C-alpha positions as CSV (number, residue, x, y, z in Angstrom):
1,X,0.7,-4.3,19.1
2,X,3.3,-6.4,17.5
3,X,5.3,-6.8,20.7
4,X,2.2,-7.4,22.8
5,X,1.4,-10.5,20.6
6,X,4.9,-11.8,20.5
7,X,6.1,-10.4,17.2
8,X,9.2,-8.3,16.7
9,X,8.3,-6.2,13.8
10,X,5.4,-5.0,11.6
11,X,4.8,-3.6,8.1
12,X,1.8,-2.2,6.2
13,X,2.0,-3.2,2.5
14,X,0.0,-1.6,-0.3
15,X,-1.2,-4.1,-2.9
16,X,-1.3,-3.1,-6.6
17,X,-1.7,-5.1,-9.7
18,X,-0.8,-8.7,-9.1
19,X,1.3,-8.9,-12.2
20,X,3.1,-5.5,-11.6
21,X,6.7,-6.1,-10.6
22,X,7.6,-4.0,-7.6
23,X,10.0,-4.1,-4.7
24,X,9.1,-5.0,-1.2
25,X,10.6,-1.6,0.0
26,X,8.3,0.2,-2.4
27,X,5.2,-1.6,-1.2
28,X,5.8,-0.7,2.5
29,X,3.8,2.4,3.5
30,X,4.7,2.0,7.2
31,X,7.0,-0.4,9.0
32,X,9.5,-0.8,11.8
33,X,11.8,-3.3,10.1
34,X,15.6,-2.9,10.7
35,X,17.1,-0.2,8.5
36,X,18.0,-1.5,5.1
37,X,16.4,-4.9,5.5
38,X,13.7,-4.5,2.8
39,X,16.3,-3.0,0.4
40,X,18.7,-5.9,1.1
41,X,15.9,-8.4,0.4
42,X,15.0,-6.7,-2.9
43,X,18.6,-7.0,-4.1
44,X,18.5,-10.8,-3.8
45,X,14.9,-11.8,-4.2
46,X,11.6,-11.0,-6.1
47,X,8.8,-10.4,-3.7
48,X,6.3,-11.3,-6.5
49,X,7.7,-14.8,-6.6
50,X,7.0,-15.6,-2.9
51,X,4.1,-17.7,-1.7
52,X,3.3,-15.0,0.8
53,X,2.8,-12.4,-2.0
54,X,0.8,-14.8,-4.2
55,X,-1.5,-15.6,-1.3
56,X,-2.7,-12.0,-1.1
57,X,-4.4,-12.4,-4.5
58,X,-6.2,-15.7,-3.8
59,X,-7.6,-15.1,-0.3
60,X,-8.6,-12.3,2.0
61,X,-8.3,-14.5,5.1
62,X,-5.7,-13.6,7.7
63,X,-3.0,-16.3,7.7
64,X,-0.2,-17.4,10.0
65,X,3.0,-18.4,8.2
66,X,5.7,-20.5,9.7
67,X,9.1,-21.3,8.1
68,X,9.1,-24.8,9.4
69,X,5.7,-25.5,7.8
70,X,7.3,-24.7,4.4
71,X,10.2,-26.9,5.2
72,X,8.0,-29.8,6.1
73,X,5.9,-29.4,2.9
74,X,8.7,-28.9,0.4
75,X,11.8,-30.3,2.1
76,X,13.7,-27.0,2.2
77,X,12.8,-23.6,3.5
78,X,15.5,-21.8,1.6
79,X,13.2,-20.4,-1.1
80,X,10.6,-19.1,1.3
81,X,9.9,-15.5,2.1
82,X,10.4,-15.9,5.8
83,X,13.8,-17.7,5.4
84,X,14.9,-15.0,2.9
85,X,14.0,-12.1,5.1
86,X,15.2,-13.8,8.3
87,X,12.1,-14.6,10.5
88,X,10.5,-17.8,11.6
89,X,6.8,-16.7,11.7
90,X,4.5,-14.1,10.1
91,X,0.9,-13.1,10.4
92,X,-0.7,-11.4,7.4
93,X,-3.9,-9.5,7.9
94,X,-5.6,-8.2,4.7
95,X,-7.3,-4.8,5.1
96,X,-8.6,-2.2,2.7
97,X,-9.4,1.5,2.6
98,X,-12.8,3.1,2.2
99,X,-11.9,3.6,-1.4
100,X,-11.3,-0.1,-1.9
101,X,-7.5,0.0,-2.1
102,X,-6.0,-3.2,-0.7
103,X,-3.3,-3.4,2.0
104,X,-1.9,-6.1,4.2
105,X,-0.8,-5.6,7.8
106,X,2.2,-8.0,8.3
107,X,3.6,-9.0,11.6
108,X,7.0,-10.7,11.7
109,X,9.0,-12.5,14.5
110,X,10.7,-15.5,15.9
111,X,8.3,-16.2,18.8
112,X,6.0,-19.1,19.7
113,X,2.8,-20.0,17.9
114,X,0.0,-17.6,18.2
115,X,-3.2,-19.0,19.7
116,X,-6.7,-18.8,18.1
117,X,-8.0,-16.2,20.5
118,X,-4.9,-14.0,20.1
119,X,-5.1,-14.4,16.3
120,X,-8.7,-13.0,16.3
121,X,-7.7,-10.2,18.7
122,X,-4.7,-9.0,16.7
123,X,-6.7,-9.1,13.4
124,X,-9.4,-6.9,14.9
125,X,-6.9,-4.5,16.5
126,X,-4.8,-4.4,13.2
127,X,-8.0,-3.5,11.2
128,X,-8.9,-0.7,13.7
129,X,-5.3,0.6,13.7
130,X,-5.1,0.6,9.9
131,X,-8.4,2.4,9.6
132,X,-7.1,5.2,11.8
133,X,-3.7,5.2,10.0
134,X,-5.5,5.4,6.6
135,X,-7.8,8.3,7.6
136,X,-5.1,10.3,9.4
137,X,-2.2,9.7,7.0
138,X,-2.7,7.8,3.8
139,X,-5.9,9.6,2.8
140,X,-4.1,12.9,2.9
141,X,-1.0,11.5,1.2
142,X,-3.2,9.9,-1.5
143,X,-4.6,13.4,-2.3
144,X,-1.0,14.7,-2.8
145,X,-2.0,17.9,-1.0
146,X,-4.6,18.9,-3.6
147,X,-7.4,21.2,-2.5
148,X,-11.1,20.1,-3.3
149,X,-11.2,22.7,-6.2
150,X,-7.9,21.5,-7.6
151,X,-9.2,17.9,-7.5
152,X,-12.4,19.0,-9.2
153,X,-10.4,20.7,-12.0
154,X,-8.1,17.7,-12.3
155,X,-11.2,15.4,-12.7
156,X,-12.6,17.6,-15.5
157,X,-9.2,17.6,-17.2
158,X,-9.2,13.8,-17.1
159,X,-12.5,14.0,-19.0
160,X,-10.8,15.8,-21.8
161,X,-12.2,19.3,-21.1
162,X,-10.3,22.4,-22.1
163,X,-9.5,25.2,-19.8
164,X,-12.3,27.4,-21.3
165,X,-14.8,24.6,-20.9
166,X,-13.8,23.9,-17.3
167,X,-14.0,27.6,-16.6
168,X,-17.7,27.6,-17.7
169,X,-18.4,24.4,-15.8
170,X,-17.0,25.5,-12.4
171,X,-17.9,29.2,-12.8
172,X,-14.4,30.7,-12.7
173,X,-12.2,32.5,-15.2
174,X,-10.0,30.6,-17.7
175,X,-7.0,32.3,-16.0
176,X,-8.0,30.8,-12.7
177,X,-8.3,27.3,-14.3
178,X,-4.8,27.7,-15.8
179,X,-3.5,28.8,-12.5
180,X,-4.9,25.8,-10.7
181,X,-3.6,23.5,-13.4
182,X,-0.1,24.9,-13.0
183,X,-0.4,24.3,-9.2
184,X,-1.6,20.7,-9.8
185,X,1.3,20.0,-12.1
186,X,3.7,21.3,-9.5
187,X,2.1,19.3,-6.6
188,X,2.1,16.1,-8.7
189,X,5.6,16.7,-9.9
190,X,4.8,16.2,-13.6
191,X,5.3,18.3,-16.7
192,X,2.1,18.0,-18.8
193,X,-1.6,17.2,-18.6
194,X,-1.1,13.6,-19.8
195,X,1.4,12.8,-17.1
196,X,-0.8,14.6,-14.6
197,X,-3.9,12.5,-15.3
198,X,-1.9,9.3,-15.5
199,X,-0.3,9.9,-12.1
200,X,-3.6,11.0,-10.5
201,X,-5.3,7.8,-11.6
202,X,-2.3,5.7,-10.5
203,X,-2.3,7.4,-7.1
204,X,-6.1,7.0,-6.9
205,X,-6.7,10.7,-6.5
206,X,-9.3,10.3,-9.3
207,X,-11.0,7.2,-10.7
């Protein structure tokens, strides 16, 4: 899709809290950028400080970014995201999952301007492609491999219920609840219930 519309590369970025400092490389859930490019960018720049990043939190409209536009407006392009990462043009397409998690499909390149019709077409196609990608990949990843029963027990744990209380609620033995809890701890790679619930909320496994 990127190549068909004159871009060289693409990336899918997950958006979190606007004020949470994070690296570009950490936000990329899928991309075809040259190896090490995002990591090299993170060593020299803060993605949170870029106009591109800030725009994601003030508008949900797809936007074409050109490095020369920045140069014309501010006299120098050297503090722009595009100049820092080494491309002349970008197209950002805000998308979201069925759970409401926000993402941006980003296309990057050095090609000519994209026309209005092509802009609309790539936005539609990017939305469709992301929806498929989310359902086939990210939704499973977000669950961290938990079964429906494990997720149910995790949810009751987040409500502060004890193993014996959960056993009565879901009609299993307390031993079974403890066994499921141990499996959840292992799958989430945490050491106690507090960390387990915190990570589950952060990863949006539970609300």
